[in-house]
C-alpha positions as CSV (number, residue, x, y, z in Angstrom):
1,X,0.0,0.0,0.0
2,X,1.0,3.5,-0.7
3,X,1.0,6.2,2.0
4,X,-1.3,9.0,0.9
5,X,-1.3,11.0,4.1
6,X,-1.0,14.7,3.5
7,X,-1.9,14.5,-0.2
8,X,-5.1,16.5,0.3
9,X,-3.2,19.2,2.1
10,X,-0.7,19.4,-0.8
11,X,-3.6,19.5,-3.4
12,X,-5.2,22.4,-1.5
13,X,-2.0,24.3,-1.2
14,X,-1.3,23.8,-5.0
15,X,-4.8,24.9,-6.1
16,X,-5.5,27.6,-3.5
17,X,-3.8,30.4,-5.5
18,X,-5.8,29.4,-8.6
19,X,-9.1,29.4,-6.6
20,X,-8.3,32.8,-5.0
21,X,-7.5,34.3,-8.4
22,X,-10.6,32.9,-9.9
23,X,-12.8,34.2,-7.1
24,X,-11.2,37.6,-7.2
25,X,-11.8,37.7,-11.0
26,X,-15.4,36.8,-10.6
27,X,-16.0,39.5,-7.9
28,X,-14.2,42.1,-10.1
29,X,-16.3,41.1,-13.1
30,X,-19.4,41.6,-11.0
31,X,-18.3,45.0,-9.8
32,X,-17.5,46.0,-13.4
33,X,-21.0,45.1,-14.5
34,X,-22.4,47.3,-11.7
35,X,-20.2,50.2,-12.8
36,X,-21.2,49.7,-16.4
37,X,-24.9,49.9,-15.3
38,X,-24.1,53.1,-13.4
39,X,-22.4,54.6,-16.5
40,X,-25.4,53.7,-18.6
41,X,-27.8,55.2,-16.0
42,X,-25.7,58.4,-15.9
43,X,-26.1,58.7,-19.7
44,X,-29.8,57.9,-19.5
45,X,-30.4,60.5,-16.9
46,X,-28.4,63.1,-18.8
47,X,-30.4,62.7,-22.0
48,X,-33.6,62.8,-20.0
49,X,-32.6,66.0,-18.3
50,X,-31.6,67.6,-21.6
51,X,-34.7,66.5,-23.5
52,X,-37.0,67.6,-20.6
53,X,-35.6,71.2,-20.8
54,X,-37.9,72.6,-23.6
55,X,-37.7,75.9,-25.4
56,X,-40.7,77.5,-23.8
57,X,-40.9,80.4,-26.3
58,X,-41.0,78.0,-29.3
59,X,-43.7,75.9,-27.5
60,X,-45.8,79.0,-26.9
61,X,-45.3,80.4,-30.4
62,X,-45.7,77.2,-32.4
63,X,-47.3,74.7,-30.0
64,X,-44.5,72.2,-30.8
65,X,-41.9,70.8,-28.6
66,X,-38.4,72.1,-29.4
67,X,-35.1,71.5,-27.6
68,X,-33.4,74.7,-26.4
69,X,-30.1,75.7,-28.1
70,X,-28.2,74.7,-25.0
71,X,-29.4,71.0,-25.0
72,X,-26.0,69.6,-25.7
73,X,-24.2,71.5,-22.9
74,X,-27.0,70.5,-20.5
75,X,-26.6,66.9,-21.4
76,X,-22.8,67.0,-20.9
77,X,-23.2,68.8,-17.6
78,X,-25.6,66.2,-16.2
79,X,-23.5,63.3,-17.6
80,X,-20.5,64.6,-15.8
81,X,-22.5,65.2,-12.6
82,X,-23.9,61.7,-12.7
83,X,-20.5,60.2,-13.4
84,X,-19.1,62.1,-10.4
85,X,-20.8,59.6,-8.1
86,X,-18.5,56.8,-9.4
87,X,-15.5,58.9,-10.1
88,X,-13.2,56.8,-7.9
89,X,-13.8,53.9,-10.3
90,X,-13.1,55.8,-13.5
91,X,-9.7,56.0,-15.3
92,X,-10.5,59.6,-16.2
93,X,-12.3,62.5,-14.7
94,X,-16.1,62.7,-15.1
95,X,-15.7,66.1,-16.9
96,X,-13.2,64.6,-19.4
97,X,-15.5,61.6,-20.0
98,X,-18.5,64.0,-20.6
99,X,-16.4,66.3,-22.8
100,X,-15.3,63.3,-25.0
101,X,-18.8,61.9,-25.3
102,X,-20.6,62.3,-28.7
103,X,-23.6,64.3,-27.7
104,X,-26.1,65.4,-30.4
105,X,-29.4,67.3,-30.1
106,X,-31.8,66.5,-33.0
107,X,-34.0,69.5,-32.8
108,X,-36.0,68.8,-36.0
109,X,-38.0,65.6,-36.4
110,X,-38.0,63.3,-38.1
111,X,-34.3,62.8,-38.0
112,X,-31.9,59.9,-38.7
113,X,-28.9,59.5,-36.4
114,X,-25.8,59.1,-38.6
115,X,-24.0,57.1,-35.9
116,X,-26.6,54.6,-34.9
117,X,-29.1,54.7,-37.8
118,X,-31.9,55.2,-35.3
119,X,-34.9,57.3,-36.5
120,X,-36.2,60.0,-34.1
121,X,-39.8,61.2,-34.6
122,X,-39.5,63.8,-31.8
123,X,-36.8,66.3,-30.8
124,X,-34.2,64.0,-29.2
125,X,-30.9,64.1,-27.4
126,X,-28.4,61.3,-27.9
127,X,-25.2,60.4,-26.0
128,X,-22.7,57.9,-27.3
129,X,-19.8,57.6,-24.9
130,X,-16.7,55.4,-24.2
131,X,-15.9,55.7,-20.5
132,X,-12.6,54.1,-19.2
133,X,-13.1,52.2,-15.9
134,X,-10.3,51.0,-13.7
135,X,-10.4,47.3,-12.7
136,X,-7.3,46.8,-10.5
137,X,-7.8,43.1,-9.9
138,X,-7.8,42.4,-13.6
139,X,-4.4,44.1,-13.7
140,X,-3.1,41.8,-10.9
141,X,-4.4,38.9,-13.0
142,X,-2.4,40.0,-16.0
143,X,-5.4,41.3,-17.8
144,X,-5.9,44.9,-18.9
145,X,-6.3,47.1,-15.8
146,X,-8.6,49.5,-17.6
147,X,-11.8,48.5,-19.4
148,X,-13.8,50.8,-21.7
149,X,-17.5,50.9,-21.1
150,X,-19.5,51.9,-24.2
151,X,-22.9,53.4,-23.9
152,X,-25.5,54.8,-26.4
153,X,-28.7,56.3,-25.2
154,X,-31.3,58.7,-26.5
155,X,-34.3,60.5,-25.0
156,X,-37.0,62.3,-26.8
157,X,-39.3,65.1,-25.7
158,X,-42.8,64.0,-25.1
């Protein structure tokens, strides 16, 4: 008979680093999904705020909803303000991420978005952004330590 005493302990010692790395990667991936959802929500809220800000004089004069001339800066401001809540997880500042976002206000409807091909039947604000997010555990696991979260969202005036 062979003596197998201690083989379980050796197996655990050999596989423990792999199990810890796998667990850390899964936890970091879950955290990344939460951050991606927060970035998406930040863009959604920014387009809603910009689309909700109507040009009141045009509404009174024509009876039609029209976006104000400052709809794009409003969307950028709210996008940066909403990203500020997760700034510690971003690889850039919220202001830089908002400034680099592709924000367009489609004031006249119908309109076709040249980036997405989406058709808008009402005045609409669209944000398409690529936000770099830090994932330090991925870096420790020899994966890229920064992941880019891409979002596209649009909100129309109703």
